[in-house]
NUZAVO-74574 format. One record per residue (C-alpha): x, z, y; residue in three letters. Coordinates in steps of 0.5 Angstrom, whole numbers, padded with zeros to 4 digits, always signed. Last residue first. Layout:
<doses>
XZYala...
</doses>
This chain:
<doses>
-0027-0258-0084ala-0021-0257-0089thr-0019-0264-0090met-0019-0265-0082ser-0015-0259-0081leu-0009-0262-0086asp-0009-0269-0082thr-0009-0265-0075leu-0003-0262-0077pro-0002-0254-0077gln+0001-0249-0073glu+0000-0252-0066asp-0008-0253-0068ser-0013-0258-0066ser-0020-0259-0068leu-0025-0262-0064gly-0024-0270-0065val-0024-0269-0073met-0031-0265-0072met-0034-0270-0068val-0032-0275-0073arg-0035-0271-0078arg-0041-0269-0074thr-0043-0277-0073ala-0043-0278-0081ser-0038-0283-0084val-0040-0289-0089pro-0034-0291-0093pro-0031-0297-0090met-0033-0304-0092ile-0027-0308-0095val-0026-0315-0093pro-0022-0319-0098pro-0014-0320-0097ala-0012-0325-0092ala-0007-0330-0095trp-0012-0335-0098thr-0015-0336-0091pro-0022-0334-0090leu-0027-0339-0092thr-0028-0336-0099pro-0030-0329-0096thr-0036-0331-0091ala-0041-0331-0097val-0039-0325-0100ala-0039-0322-0093leu-0046-0324-0091arg-0048-0320-0097glu-0044-0314-0096ser-0047-0314-0089val-0054-0314-0091leu-0052-0308-0097gln-0049-0304-0091arg-0055-0305-0087ala-0060-0303-0093arg-0056-0297-0094met-0055-0295-0087leu-0063-0295-0086asp-0064-0297-0079ala-0067-0291-0074gly-0063-0293-0068pro-0061-0300-0068glu-0055-0302-0072phe-0047-0301-0070ile-0043-0306-0073leu-0035-0305-0073thr-0030-0310-0074ile-0023-0309-0076ser-0018-0314-0077ser-0011-0312-0079leu-0004-0315-0080gln-0002-0314-0072pro-0008-0312-0069ala-0015-0315-0068ser-0021-0311-0066lys-0028-0312-0066ser-0035-0310-0064arg-0042-0312-0066leu-0048-0308-0062ile-0055-0308-0064asp-0056-0311-0071leu-0062-0310-0074gly-0062-0316-0079glu-0055-0319-0079val-0055-0324-0073gly-0047-0324-0072asn-0044-0322-0079leu-0042-0329-0081ala-0039-0331-0074asp-0036-0324-0073glu-0032-0326-0080leu-0030-0333-0077pro-0027-0330-0071ile-0024-0324-0074thr-0020-0328-0079val-0016-0334-0077gln-0017-0333-0070ala-0016-0326-0069glu-0011-0325-0074val-0007-0330-0071glu-0007-0327-0064thr-0006-0320-0067ser+0000-0323-0071thr+0000-0325-0078leu+0005-0323-0084gly+0000-0319-0088val-0008-0320-0087ala-0012-0314-0088leu-0019-0314-0087thr-0023-0308-0085gln-0031-0308-0084val-0034-0302-0081glu-0042-0300-0081val-0045-0296-0076arg-0052-0293-0077pro-0054-0290-0070pro-0051-0283-0068ala-0055-0277-0068phe-0055-0276-0076glu-0059-0269-0077pro-0054-0263-0078phe-0057-0259-0084val-0059-0264-0088asp-0063-0262-0094val-0070-0262-0092pro-0074-0256-0093met-0079-0256-0099asp-0075-0250-0103lys-0074-0246-0097val-0081-0245-0095asp-0083-0243-0102arg-0077-0238-0102tyr-0079-0235-0096gly-0086-0234-0098phe-0083-0231-0104phe-0078-0227-0101met-0083-0224-0095leu-0088-0222-0100ala-0082-0218-0104val-0080-0215-0098ala-0087-0213-0096leu-0089-0210-0103phe-0082-0206-0103ile-0084-0203-0096leu-0091-0202-0098leu-0088-0198-0104phe-0084-0194-0100arg-0089-0191-0095phe-0087-0184-0095gln-0079-0186-0095leu-0080-0192-0089ser-0084-0187-0085trp-0079-0182-0086ala-0073-0187-0084ile-0077-0189-0078ile-0079-0182-0076ser-0071-0180-0076arg-0069-0186-0072met-0074-0184-0067met
</doses>
């Protein structure tokens, strides 16, 4: 069987070369028009805002930083869920937008609301910072990787 395939390939080598070139041409044409995103984003867009408030307890952070920022950010166009955490010296607010919402537009709307709310915060609180966007696949990779020989921080840098 194998001998007959090799014999046929050698006998019709120009036909095989033509077929290989045709496949490469059509493959290149299709690959050129494909979207770049290898892993599509399956999680809804999310924006995280963190505010540092040095010297405050979690209760004080909640009352003086988190609640005023929640009030300012509540009602942003396309907002689905607003979650917040107040820890000692840190306020963290996560805004989850409706599926299909444009992440860059959502970040812009949050930034505009923060610009209005920042002057109302206590003077010892640092300005709120919008954290860099992180894809859902990145979060899955960080949770799914572990090793006994290498710390998780090193693994997440290489992934």
